DOMI-967059 format. One record per residue: x, y, z of N, C-alpha, C in turn. Coordinates in pm, whole numbers, padded with zeros to 5 digits, always signed. Example, Ala and Ser with C-alpha at 12.3 -4.5 7.8 and 13.67 -1.06 7.14 Angstrom:
2
+01319-00569+00780+01230-00450+00780+01320-00330+00780
+01285-00225+00708+01367-00106+00714+01290+00003+00787
END
This chain:
237
+01565-05138-00114+01582-04999-00075+01450-04938-00035
+01458-04815+00015+01337-04748+00057+01257-04703-00064
+01127-04700-00045+01040-04649-00151+01048-04498-00152
+00996-04436-00262+00996-04289-00269+00923-04230-00150
+00812-04290-00113+00733-04234-00003+00808-04244+00128
+00878-04356+00149+00953-04373+00273+01068-04274+00281
+01124-04235+00166+01234-04140+00165+01183-03997+00177
+01053-03981+00183+00999-03850+00212+00938-03777+00095
+00923-03842-00020+00866-03775-00135+00764-03864-00201
+00645-03812-00225+00544-03890-00293+00588-03917-00436
+00542-04026-00498+00583-04059-00634+00551-03946-00732
+00639-03930-00830+00624-03825-00930+00514-03861-01029
+00419-03769-01048+00310-03794-01142+00285-03667-01223
+00292-03679-01352+00251-03570-01440+00118-03610-01500
+00015-03534-01472-00116-03571-01521-00172-03465-01614
-00298-03483-01653-00358-03392-01749-00362-03249-01699
-00375-03230-01566-00381-03095-01511-00252-03020-01544
-00139-03087-01536-00012-03022-01565-00002-02988-01713
-00041-03084-01798-00033-03062-01942-00115-02940-01984
-00231-02923-01918-00320-02813-01955-00269-02678-01906
-00203-02677-01791-00166-02549-01731-00019-02512-01744
+00065-02603-01789+00208-02574-01795+00237-02455-01885
+00170-02448-01998+00194-02338-02090+00154-02205-02029
+00043-02206-01955-00005-02082-01894+00092-02030-01790
+00157-02118-01717+00245-02074-01609+00374-02013-01661
+00403-02029-01790+00523-01969-01846+00509-01817-01853
+00385-01769-01853+00361-01625-01853+00375-01574-01711
+00470-01481-01684+00500-01442-01547+00396-01350-01483
+00310-01287-01564+00216-01191-01510+00084-01259-01476
+00051-01268-01349-00073-01331-01308-00178-01226-01278
-00301-01270-01267-00412-01179-01241-00388-01094-01117
-00340-01157-01013-00324-01086-00886-00219-00976-00895
-00115-00999-00974-00011-00896-00992-00064-00780-01075
-00143-00811-01177-00203-00705-01258-00296-00619-01174
-00377-00685-01091-00469-00611-01004-00392-00525-00904
-00285-00580-00848-00206-00505-00751-00138-00385-00816
-00090-00403-00940-00030-00291-01013-00134-00183-01041
-00255-00225-01080-00364-00129-01103-00397-00054-00975
-00397-00126-00863-00420-00063-00734-00311+00040-00704
-00185+00005-00735-00074+00096-00714-00087+00224-00795
-00126+00209-00922-00147+00326-01007-00258+00413-00950
-00367+00348-00908-00479+00423-00850-00438+00500-00726
-00357+00438-00642-00314+00505-00519-00224+00624-00549
-00137+00610-00650-00051+00722-00689-00135+00838-00743
-00234+00806-00827-00325+00910-00879-00399+00977-00764
-00442+00897-00668-00511+00951-00550-00422+01049-00475
-00296+01014-00457-00202+01102-00386-00183+01233-00462
-00169+01222-00595-00149+01342-00677-00272+01432-00672
-00390+01371-00689-00514+01450-00690-00539+01517-00555
-00509+01447-00447-00526+01505-00313-00434+01625-00296
-00311+01612-00344-00215+01722-00336-00261+01842-00417
-00306+01816-00541-00351+01924-00629-00471+01997-00570
-00569+01921-00524-00691+01981-00467-00659+02062-00341
-00565+02013-00263-00526+02086-00141-00463+02219-00176
-00383+02219-00284-00319+02343-00328-00423+02441-00381
-00517+02389-00463-00621+02474-00520-00712+02533-00413
-00739+02453-00310-00825+02501-00202-00749+02585-00099
-00617+02579-00111-00530+02651-00017-00550+02606+00127
-00580+02480+00142-00592+02422+00275-00566+02271+00268
-00511+02219+00373-00481+02076+00377-00499+02025+00519
-00568+01916+00533-00594+01860+00667-00490+01754+00699
-00490+01713+00826-00399+01605+00868-00432+01477+00792
-00562+01450+00772-00603+01331+00698-00551+01335+00555
-00557+01454+00492-00506+01468+00356-00357+01432+00351
-00281+01483+00446-00136+01456+00450-00110+01307+00466
-00185+01244+00557-00168+01100+00581-00199+01020+00455
-00310+01055+00388-00350+00983+00266-00248+01004+00155
-00198+01126+00140-00098+01154+00036+00026+01068+00058
+00077+01066+00182+00200+00992+00212+00179+00842+00193
+00071+00790+00252+00047+00645+00245+00017+00602+00101
-00066+00676+00031-00102+00639-00106+00018+00641-00199
+00100+00746-00189+00218+00757-00274+00317+00645-00243
+00342+00622-00115+00440+00522-00075+00395+00381-00114
+00270+00347-00081+00220+00213-00111+00204+00194-00262
+00164+00299-00333+00150+00290-00478+00282+00260-00547
+00387+00333-00510+00520+00309-00568+00570+00171-00528
+00549+00137-00403+00586+00005-00350+00520-00105-00434
+00392-00089-00466+00318-00190-00545+00376-00204-00684
+00408-00092-00747+00462-00098-00883+00597-00170-00887
+00678-00148-00785+00808-00216-00781+00796-00364-00749
+00706-00399-00657+00696-00538-00614+00609-00625-00704
+00512-00569-00769+00418-00650-00846+00444-00648-00997
+00515-00546-01044+00542-00537-01188+00648-00637-01230
+00639-00683-01356+00739-00775-01410+00833-00706-01508
+00834-00573-01505+00924-00500-01593+01069-00526-01552
+01154-00550-01650+01294-00584-01623+01365-00476-01544
+01328-00350-01568+01400-00240-01503+01375-00231-01353
+01272-00301-01301+01246-00295-01157+01292-00421-01084
+01343-00519-01158+01383-00646-01096+01488-00627-00987
+01589-00544-01015+01697-00523-00918+01644-00457-00791
+01554-00359-00808+01496-00291-00692+01410-00388-00612
+01331-00469-00682+01245-00566-00613+01329-00665-00533
+01437-00713-00592+01525-00807-00521+01585-00743-00396
+01624-00616-00409+01681-00544-00294+01578-00531-00182
+01455-00498-00219+01349-00482-00119+01321-00613-00048
+01303-00722-00125+01266-00851-00064+01381-00911+00016
+01506-00879-00022+01620-00925+00058+01632-00845+00187
+01613-00714+00177+01626-00629+00294+01509-00642+00390
+01388-00660+00334+01267-00676+00416+01194-00801+00366
+01237-00920+00415+01182-01047+00365+01030-01056+00370
+00968-00987+00465+00822-00995+00478+00752-00943+00353
+00822-00858+00276+00764-00803+00153+00748-00911+00046
+00817-01022+00063+00803-01132-00032+00680-01216-00007
+00610-01189+00103+00490-01265+00138+00365-01192+00093
+00288-01257+00012+00169-01194-00047+00066-01152+00058
+00059-01226+00168-00037-01193+00273-00011-01054+00331
+00115-01026+00362+00148-00897+00423+00134-00783+00323
+00162-00809+00196+00139-00706+00095-00011-00679+00084
-00091-00784+00095-00236-00767+00093-00285-00681+00208
-00229-00703+00325-00265-00621+00442-00231-00474+00416
-00115-00449+00356-00072-00313+00327-00167-00244+00230
-00207-00314+00123-00298-00254+00024-00437-00231+00085
-00478-00321+00172-00607-00305+00240-00607-00180+00327
-00501-00160+00404-00491-00043+00491-00489+00086+00410
-00414+00085+00298-00410+00204+00212-00549+00235+00158
-00622+00130+00123-00759+00148+00074-00850+00207+00179
-00838+00161+00302-00921+00212+00412-00896+00360+00435
-00769+00402+00432-00737+00544+00451-00797+00628+00339
-00795+00576+00215-00854+00650+00104-01004+00667+00120
-01069+00561+00167-01215+00568+00186-01254+00670+00293
-01158+00704+00379-01187+00802+00485-01210+00941+00427
-01157+00965+00305-01184+01092+00237-01308+01069+00151
-01417+01126+00191-01545+01096+00128-01564+01171-00003
-01479+01136-00099-01490+01190-00235-01488+01072-00331
-01559+01084-00446-01575+00970-00539-01445+00900-00577
-01342+00977-00617-01217+00916-00660-01155+00833-00548
-01148+00890-00430-01086+00820-00318-01166+00696-00278
-01298+00705-00284-01381+00590-00248-01361+00476-00347
-01358+00509-00477-01337+00407-00581-01199+00342-00565
-01095+00426-00553-00959+00373-00536-00949+00293-00407
-01011+00346-00301-01005+00278-00172-01072+00142-00175
-01192+00134-00230-01263+00006-00236-01191-00094-00325
-01134-00045-00435-01058-00134-00524-00936-00191-00451
-00863-00104-00383-00743-00148-00309-00779-00245-00197
-00889-00218-00130-00935-00310-00024-00968-00446-00083
-01039-00447-00197-01074-00572-00263-00952-00651-00304
-00854-00581-00364-00728-00647-00405-00656-00702-00283
-00649-00620-00178-00579-00662-00056-00640-00786+00007
-00773-00788+00017-00841-00904+00077-00819-01029-00007
-00824-01012-00139-00799-01126-00229-00657-01179-00210
-00561-01089-00197-00421-01131-00177-00404-01203-00043
-00474-01155+00060-00467-01221+00190-00521-01364+00180
-00631-01380+00106-00689-01514+00089-00593-01606+00013
-00535-01554-00096-00440-01634-00173-00318-01669-00088
-00273-01574-00007-00159-01599+00080-00187-01708+00182
-00308-01711+00234-00347-01815+00330-00343-01952+00264
-00400-01961+00144-00399-02089+00071-00256-02129+00037
-00175-02032-00006-00035-02061-00040+00040-02116+00081
+00017-02057+00197+00083-02105+00318+00046-02248+00352
-00081-02282+00334-00126-02419+00360-00059-02518+00264
-00048-02480+00137+00014-02568+00038+00165-02582+00061
+00228-02474+00107+00371-02482+00139+00396-02579+00255
+00303-02583+00349+00317-02677+00459+00303-02822+00411
+00217-02843+00311+00204-02977+00252+00336-03016+00186
+00394-02922+00111+00523-02948+00046+00630-02979+00149
+00637-02899+00254+00738-02920+00358+00720-03055+00426
+00594-03091+00457+00567-03216+00527+00601-03338+00441
+00601-03322+00307+00627-03435+00218+00776-03466+00207
+00861-03374+00255+01006-03390+00243+01064-03398+00384
+01115-03514+00419+01155-03537+00558+01299-03502+00590
+01385-03496+00490+01526-03464+00514+01586-03403+00389
+01714-03360+00399+01777-03291+00287+01811-03386+00172
+01824-03512+00202+01843-03609+00093+01719-03614+00005
+01603-03618+00068+01477-03617-00007+01456-03483-00074
+01502-03375-00011+01490-03241-00068+01566-03232-00201
+01692-03281-00200+01772-03279-00321+01710-03368-00428
+01659-03483-00386+01596-03575-00479+01474-03511-00544
+01394-03439-00465+01275-03370-00518+01316-03266-00620
+01421-03191-00586+01467-03085-00676+01515-03142-00808
+01601-03243-00801+01659-03299-00922+01554-03368-01009
+01459-03434-00944+01356-03506-01018+01269-03412-01100
+01241-03295-01043+01151-03203-01111+01223-03097-01193
+01355-03095-01186+01434-03012-01278+01442-03087-01411
+01334-03082-01485+01315-03172-01599+01412-03147-01713
+01458-03022-01730+01553-02996-01838+01697-02994-01789
+01718-03023-01660+01853-03037-01606+01936-02912-01608
+01872-02794-01602+01949-02668-01607+01988-02616-01470
+01951-02690-01364+01987-02648-01229+01888-02553-01165
+01775-02529-01231+01672-02440-01180+01537-02510-01183
+01447-02467-01094+01307-02504-01105+01233-02381-01156
+01181-02391-01277+01097-02285-01330+00955-02309-01282
+00864-02214-01308+00731-02226-01251+00659-02353-01295
+00672-02390-01424+00601-02510-01469+00660-02636-01407
+00792-02635-01380+00855-02749-01314+00815-02755-01167
+00807-02639-01103+00764-02634-00964+00619-02679-00952
+00538-02642-01051+00398-02685-01048+00388-02837-01058
+00475-02898-01138+00472-03045-01150+00506-03110-01017
+00594-03046-00940+00628-03096-00807+00504-03092-00717
+00432-02980-00721+00312-02968-00638+00203-03066-00683
+00189-03085-00814+00090-03179-00865+00123-03322-00823
+00253-03352-00811+00291-03486-00767+00249-03513-00623
+00220-03404-00551+00171-03417-00413+00018-03410-00407
-00043-03404-00525-00188-03396-00530-00241-03257-00508
-00156-03154-00520-00196-03015-00497-00209-02944-00631
-00331-02905-00666-00355-02830-00789-00370-02683-00752
-00295-02598-00819-00293-02455-00788-00344-02374-00905
-00416-02265-00875-00445-02172-00984-00322-02083-01001
-00324-01998-01100-00203-01921-01133-00162-01827-01022
-00258-01766-00954-00225-01673-00846-00163-01746-00728
-00218-01862-00693-00163-01941-00582-00023-01990-00615
-00003-02036-00740+00129-02082-00783+00230-01968-00774
+00190-01851-00820+00278-01735-00817+00315-01699-00674
+00217-01701-00585+00241-01665-00445+00339-01762-00379
+00320-01892-00404+00407-01994-00345+00547-01985-00404
+00554-01975-00535+00683-01974-00605+00773-01861-00556
+00714-01740-00542+00797-01625-00505+00828-01617-00357
+00767-01702-00276+00812-01712-00136+00942-01790-00127
+00965-01878-00224+01088-01956-00227+01194-01888-00313
+01151-01830-00425+01242-01761-00517+01271-01621-00462
+01361-01615-00365+01380-01490-00291+01444-01378-00374
+01517-01413-00480+01576-01307-00561+01489-01267-00680
+01370-01329-00688+01270-01291-00789+01323-01296-00931
+01407-01397-00961+01458-01409-01098+01379-01512-01180
+01265-01556-01124+01174-01650-01191+01232-01791-01201
+01335-01818-01122+01395-01951-01115+01428-01983-00969
+01398-02104-00925+01436-02148-00792+01561-02234-00803
+01671-02188-00744+01793-02269-00740+01788-02354-00614
+01872-02457-00609+01866-02550-00496+01891-02479-00362
+01983-02383-00360+02012-02312-00235+01888-02241-00181
+01807-02183-00270+01683-02118-00227+01584-02221-00174
+01576-02334-00244+01485-02442-00203+01525-02494-00066
+01655-02515-00045+01706-02566+00083+01688-02462+00195
+01715-02335+00164+01699-02229+00265+01555-02221+00312
+01461-02229+00216+01320-02227+00254+01286-02347+00341
+01333-02466+00305+01302-02588+00380+01360-02581+00522
+01485-02535+00533+01548-02525+00665+01475-02422+00752
+01439-02308+00694+01370-02203+00770+01234-02253+00819
+01161-02321+00732+01030-02374+00770+01043-02482+00876
+01145-02567+00862+01170-02672+00961+01198-02610+01098
+01281-02505+01098+01315-02438+01223+01192-02374+01287
+01110-02307+01205+00989-02242+01257+00891-02345+01312
+00882-02460+01245+00791-02566+01290+00836-02621+01425
+00966-02639+01442+01018-02691+01570+00994-02593+01683
+01013-02463+01654+00990-02360+01756+00844-02358+01799
+00754-02369+01700+00610-02364+01731+00565-02485+01812
+00638-02596+01797+00601-02718+01869+00666-02728+02007
+00766-02641+02030+00840-02649+02158+00769-02572+02268
END
């Protein structure tokens, strides 16, 4: 019969890297999400303070209005998309289903960066601090998103057909519950020789886990593979 590699999947290997990091990946809150939530809180405070100061001064500029709207909207958006509180899960799933691009960390990073730039345009200490922090978080998210995209392409390239896709899923569903949890998904990536830090793992995992329930079911895994296959064919045509 065909070898694992010929069927499209590199041999399964659990090594010391997995043993050391598996426990850590069980915690759903990663550094990048905490930073993004902090950025969201800062942007909301910025919007409130801008509104209050405008009222006290009895004047408001076009820039103030733009900053208030963008900061409030992006801040609330960040809290819903980056927080792991159970009460926001349903809203987050609705957002990522309705606007799939919101599930991509790169585009969220671009949004936080732009919100930060608008805040820096108001030359006051609070806005500059919030703006620079949001820009820093956004740029970091863009970098993580770029790395995540490269690793997803490695995963896609290692699986040549849906037979191999199902085999990959079943092999790494180690407890047989029909889901890939983050530590199981990480073992899949490690079997391809790809070591991820927690932020990169989180970014990759949630691009496939479209309903954000912290579990990848086979239908989500297959949908991601088919979509990526289709996009790859279009880019090559």
